[in-house]
N, C-alpha and C positions, 0 to 999 in steps of 0.2 A: 137808304136805301137798298133793297136786296131782291135779286131774283133766283128763285129757283129753277133750273135747267133738271132736276132728275131728283127724286126723293124715293127712299125705299122706307118700309117699316117696319115697325119693333119686330113683327112678326116674319122677317128675311134675313134676322140677325145671324150671323152665319155661313149666309150664301155668298158664293162666290159671283159678283154681279160685275158690269160693265159695259164697254161699248167697243163698236168696230166703224172704221170707215175704209170704203174702200172705191179712190179715185183714178179715174181714168185722166190722162191730161196727154197734151203734146208739146214737146220741149226740143226746138230744132227741128221741126217735122219729122219728128220719131217719137212714137205713139208709145207712152209708159204709162205704168199701173202702180199708184202707190198703195199701201195695204199699212193701216194702224188698228193695234188691240190694245187697249186698255184693261186692267183685270183689278178688281178690289175684292176684300171682305167686308160687309157690313158688320163691324162689331159694335157698334153704339147702343146703351142701352135704350134711346126711345126711336133706333133705324138710325138711317144715314139720309143724308142731304148732299148735293151739292152745285153751287148756282156763283152768280157773279153779285159783289157788292160797291159800292162807291169806297176807294181810298179816303182817309181825313189827312187832308192838308197839314204839313206840318209846319208853314209860313203862308201869311197872305199872299206870295207870288207862285205858288201853288196851286196847280188846279186838280180838284177832284177825280180821279180817272176810274173806270171799270176795273175791279181785280176777281180774280178768281179764288174762291173760298171752300172750304169742303167741313165737313161735320160728321162723325162717327164713322168712316174711312179706315179701314186699317190695311197694310201688304199690299199697298197698290205698283202694279207693275205695266211697264209700257214696252211694247213692239211695235217695229216699222220695218219696212221693205220697199225697197223701189226695185221694180222688174221692168225690162224691155218686152215690147210685143214684135214679134212671138217669143216664147220665155226658151233660151237655150243654153244647156248647159248649167256650170254651177257660176258664171259670173257674180249672181245675184248677190251671194253671199258676203260680197264687199259691201254691201250695201245694209245688211239686217244689223238693226240696232235696238238692243236692251237696256231698260233702265229700271230704276226699283226705288224705293224710298230708302232701302238701306244698302245699294251697291250701284256701283258703277262699272261694275268690272267688262262689259262690253260698249257701253255708251258713259251717258254720264248723267249725275246726281241731280235730280230735283225733287221739289216741293211733293206732297200727295196731291195739292190744289193747282199745280202745274202742270202734273200727268195726266191729273182728270179731265183738266182744261184742255192741252193740246197734245198729249201723245209724248214722245220720246223728242218731238218739235224737228227731227231731223229730216224731214222732206219739205224741201225748200218750192214749194210749188206758186204757181197762181192763185188757185182757189184749190179748195177743200170739199169734198161731199160732207152733205149731211152725217153725223153720229146716228147709230143706230146700239140703242139702248138693249141690255137684256136682264132679265132679272134672276137667272142663276148659272151655273156654269155649263151645261148641257145647251141651253140656250145660245153663252156667248160663242160655243165653238160652233155650234150649229149656224148661229148667223153667220160668222165667217165663211162658211164652206158654202152656204144660202149665196152672199154677195159675189163670192168670187165664180160661183155658177153665172148669174144674172150677167156678170162681167165678162162672159166665157173665157176664165182662167182657171177652171177647176183644178188644173194640173198644179197649181200654185199650192194647192191646199196641202198636200201632205208635207212638202218641204216647211211649212208654216208651221203646221202642228209639230213637228219635231222642233223646231226651232223655239216654237213657243214655250212647250212642255221642257225641252232641254236645258235653254239656256238661264231660266227661272231659277233664282236663288246660286246664281252665283257668285262669287267673290274673287278678291288675290288669294284665298287660302284654300278655294278652292269649293264645293257643295255644300251649302246651308242647307239644316234640312227644317227651317221657319225662318219665315220672318216677321218682324212685329209678335213676335208671340205666335204665329199664323201656325199651323204645323202644314207639312208638304203636300199628305195627303189632301189637303182642303185647299192647296194652291193651285195642284195640277190642273187641267181642263183636259183629262181623257175623251176618247170616242173609240168606242169598243168595236167600229167597224174596222177599225186600221189595226187592230191586235195582234194579225197575222204579222201584216210588214214591221208591228213592233219588234216581233219577235225574231224577224228578220235584221234588223238594225242591231238587236240585242246580240245575235251574233255573230256578228261581223265584227262589232265592237270589242267582244271578248277574244277574239282572235287576234286582233288587231294589239289587246293590251297584252295577250300571250306571247307575240311575235316580238314585240318590242324588250319584252323579259328576255326571253330567249338571245336577242341581243345585244340585251348588257349584259346577262352570262358568259355569251361568246367572248366580249371585250374584255369582262374580268378575266376570265382564261387567259386570255392573252399577255394580258398586262402581267400577269403573275409568273408567267413562262420568260419573260425580258427584264426581269429583275433579278437581281446580281444572286439571290438565293435560289433561281431557280435549275429545276436539275435537267431541264434540255440543252444539250450540247450544244454550242455556241455555233457548229456549222448545222445544225440542223434549224437553226433560229429563222432565216430565212423560209424555210419552206411552210414552215409552222406559222409563221406571218402570214404568207400568200394564203395559204388555206384559211386562216381565220378571216382575211378580207374579202376573199370571195363566198363565205359564211354569210358574211354581214352586207354584201351586195344583194345576195338573194332575200336574205329576210325583209330586206327594205323593198326588194319588187313583190314581195309577200304582201305586206304592209301595203302596199299603192294599189296593189287590186283589191282588197278589200275596202281599202279609202273610195276606191271608185262606184260601190253599191252602196253609199251614205246619201241619205237624204240633203243630209247637212252636212259638211265633212268636218267644217270647224269646229260642230260638239264633239268631235272625238280629235280631231288632229292639230294640233295647235298652231295658228294661223301664222303664217309668214310675216304678216304685219306687225304683230310681237315684236319682233326685230330679234327672233331666235334663230335666221335662217330661212332659204326657201327651201329645205327641205331636211328631212331627219337628222342628215350625218353633215354639217356642213366643215366638218374638220378635215376627213381623209373622204374625200367625195364620192360616195357608191353611185350616183347618178352618170358618173361618167362611163365611155362604152371602151375604151382599153385602159388596161390592170397598169400599165405603165403613168398614166394622168393619174388613174384611181389611187394608188400608194406607190408609184414608182420612185418619190425621191427618201420616203419612209425606209422601203425595201432597202433603196440603195445603201442609207446610213448602216442598216443592222449586217447589211453584208460585211462592212466594216469594223464591226464589230461597235457600232456606235448607235446606242437604245433611245438617246435621251429624247430628239426628235418625236420618235415614235411611241415612246414612254406619255410625253406629255399631249399629244393628240389622241390618245386614247383616253385617259383622264379626261378632258373638254367631252369627248364625244359621249364616256359614259353619263356624265351630269346633265347631258342633253337630253340623252335616252331614258334617264332615271324621270328626268321631268316630265319628257313625252307619255310614258309607259304609266306614272300616274293621273295626267290628263285623261289617256283614255280609258286607266279602270274607272276613274270619276264617271265618268259617262255610260260607263256598262252598267254602273250602280244607280244611274239614272234611268238607263232605258229598263233594266229590270224594274223598278218601282212605279214606271209606267205602265209596262204591262199587266203588272199586278193591279193597277187601278182600273184599267179597261176590264179586267176581269170582272170587277167588284161590280161596276158599273152596267155589266153585261147580263147579271142576274138580279139586278133590280126589279 
């Protein structure tokens, strides 16, 4: 015996469909709001359906239980987040979760039926609001917007919009161009009304990528200066090193300024919780306020004509910078792609 919760016809094949759930909740006398959005593409020859059915017991001691099932869906993705009320700052980013049928980059991997049933299953609430199903991508993103307006939380729409479109298709090797054979242009949920803001997000992200590339180049140049084959006189190395580190610090401050303009920072800036340090330069800490704490030990060693310590730190920093620059460049690619999709739907 099975029960169908939602069904799409063969005529809706190729549509990006799904459901949204916005759940206000009181936790420890604090008002919070949970948001779930699940999207899937109808690819079945006869359409698609989702529901539940009784499992088949494997032994006489087992009891049949209701389990979710799906038929005809591909490229299922799920997003969730938990937000305090009122919404302040970027602390919400630690609760943003993404999962899909092909990637566990930001969350955990589940079956398509699991995702369609419960979303990421990362919100541990006492109860959940009803799902609101949508018949196409435009309706899906519009439903999210309207439910947030109804919950008096419209300010959350913009960061959620960029999270949903920026996280989709990521895995440990970067950005994917398709999921389950469905192209990225058919996976995104663009909103033409946010095109101007998307262009701004793109501009900040491109600058961040450029600044990180400049920081990497600065380190490469400094590393070349302290090698045995360097043409820089030994007595000039301390001064050259100081100038290099001050440039590294200023580039870092410039990056932080642009990161502060992002709707969702972790889409562009490698999150600290990924174990890569709490800032972009964890080896000669450019967040320190004094030159002595910034690079004093390395500078002292160079003055004694010992370059080993600075060389090791620069090499580690360069590896970190390269990773961060590639991550930001990937993000810029996605923002540019999203902006293009927004223009396309604006003229339809």
